[in-house]
Each structure stands twice: as C-alpha cells, then as structure tokens.
N, C-alpha and C positions, 0 to 999 in steps of 0.2 A: 835685163837680168841677164848675161853673156854666162853659159856657162864652161867653167873653165875647165879645158882642154889639157889630161893629160896623158902622156904616152909611157909606152912599155918603159923599161930600165935596160930592155936593148936595145930601144929606141935611141935614148938618149946615151949610151954607151956607142954606140955608133955614130953618131953623127958629132955627139959631143953638145955639152951642155947649153953653148949658148944658140948655137943650132937650132936644138928643140926645141928650148923654150921663144926663139923670135918664130918657128913656128909654129905653136899653140899661141899667141900672138896673134901672127897673121891671122890662125885658123877663126880666133877670136872676135876678130875684127872683119872678118868676112861675114863672120855669124851676126856683130851687133849689127852690121852695113842688109845683111840680109832683111834682118828682123825691123830692122826700121822700116827698109820699103816695103816691107809685107804688112805692116802697119799701115803705112801712107798710102798702099796700095788700097787695102781693105777700106783706111777711112774716106780715100777717095769713092771707093764702092757705094756705101754707106750714104755721102753725100748723094751721088747721082738715085743711089733705092729713095733715100728719102724726098731731094727733086721732080722724081717719079710721082712716089704714092700722095707729095702734097696735089702736084698738077691731075692725077685720078681727083682724089677727094673734092678739087674745084671743077670738075669736070659730071661728080658726079652731085655737088651739089647745085653746079648749073641745068641739071638737065634734071635735079630732085624739082628744082624752083620753076623751069618752063614745067612739068607737070602739074602741078601746085598752080600754078598760073591756068592757066586750062580749065583742074577743075573745078577754082575759082569764077571761071568764067561762064564755066557748063553752070552751076547751081545759081547764078546769076541770071543767066538766061531760064533757066527753069523755075525761080523765084519769079522775075517777073512775067512769066508768061501764066504761071499761078495767079499772079497777084490783078492780071488781065482781066483772065477767065473769071477771078474772082468778083472786083468790079461789074465785070456783064451780070453775073447770076443777082449780083445785089443789086444792081438798076435794075433788071428783069423785077427782081421782087418789090423795086420800090414803086414801080410802073403800078405792078400788080395792086399795092398796099395803096397808092394812089386812087388805081380805078376803084377796088371794093370800097375807100372811103367816101368817094361823089358817090357813086352808086348808095351807099347807106345811107348819106345826107339827104339824097332826094328821095328815099324812102320816110324820113326823118320827114320830111317836112311836106310830104304830103297823106302822111301819117297826121302831122299837127294841122295842116288846112282841114283833113276829114273831121276830124276831130272840133274845131273848132266850127262848119258848119252840122255837127250832129248837135254842139253845146247849143248854138244860134237858134237848130230847131227846136231845141228842150225847152230853152227859153221862154221859146215865142210860144210853144203849146201850153208852158207853164201860164203863161201872163193871161191867157184865152180866157183856162180853167179856172186861175184867179178872179178876170174881169166877173165869169158867168155864178161866180160864190160871192163877190161884192154885188152883183145885182142883183142877186137870188137875196143876201141880206138887207139892201136897201129897201125893195120891196114891200118884206118882210117887218124892219123895223118901220117904216112908212107907215104899210096897213096897220100894223098894230098901233102904229100913234094915234093915227085917225077913229079907229074904232077906240080908243081913249078918248079921245078929245069931246066925239059924240055919246060914246057914255054920260061924256062930266056932262055936257051940255044938255040930258035929257035929264038929268036925275035933279039938274038944276034948275028945268023950266019946268 
C-alpha cells in the first residue's frame, strides 16, 4: 500500500503542478518498487530459513534415529546377555533338581527294599510262631481225643 506523498505549497509553486505531481508519482513508484523488492527479499530469506530449518530438523531426526538405534542395540544385547545368564542358571537348577530327584528315587528304592526284607522277616517269624501254636493245638487236641477215647473204651468195657 503506497504512501501518497504530498509536498508543500511552496514546492508546488516553485516547480509547478505537473512537475510536482510527476515527482510525487515517481517517489511513490520508487517506494512501491522498494517495498516489492523488500517483500521478495524477505520471502527469499524466509524460504532459505525454512529450507535450513527443514534440513536441520532432518539432521536432528537422523541423529535421534541413530541414537535410538544404538540404544535399541544396547538393550537387545543386554537382554540377550540376561537371557543367556538365566538360561544357564535354569540349566544349573534343572541339573541340581534332576540329581536330587535321582538321589531321592535311590533312597526310596533302598527304603522299599529294606521294608520288603523287614516284611518278609516278620511274615517268616509269624509263620514260625503260627506253626508252633498249631502244633501245640494239635497235640493237645489229639491227646484230649485219645484220653476221651480211652475213657469211653474203659467205660464200655
């Protein structure tokens, strides 16, 4: 928006109306030209600034992506290391558990064998005791039967 320039009356009187108006028009054209040039210069500067800003943002994004990739790699490495350590620990625990279970099975087997032997000894002792009692019962029963038979024979005779 051009600023219309006005000159003093003395200037108009000295130069004349036409020349003063022409000079005012010329000043307004120069002003418009300078304003247009300044606007274009500012737009170019802004475009350069915008391009540099975009470039710097792209560089920052690239740096950030690189850092994130490095951190991801470090975390992956650490997690893999921890996973390996846990697998080793679990394998150790598994080996210990299997060894203890085998030992427990052996102890249980030995205990069962011992209990079987004890049970057989008890059964054998019980059988011997039972045979003694049965023999005693048979002897007494037979003696009583013989005594009763002799008494019956004597009573009948």
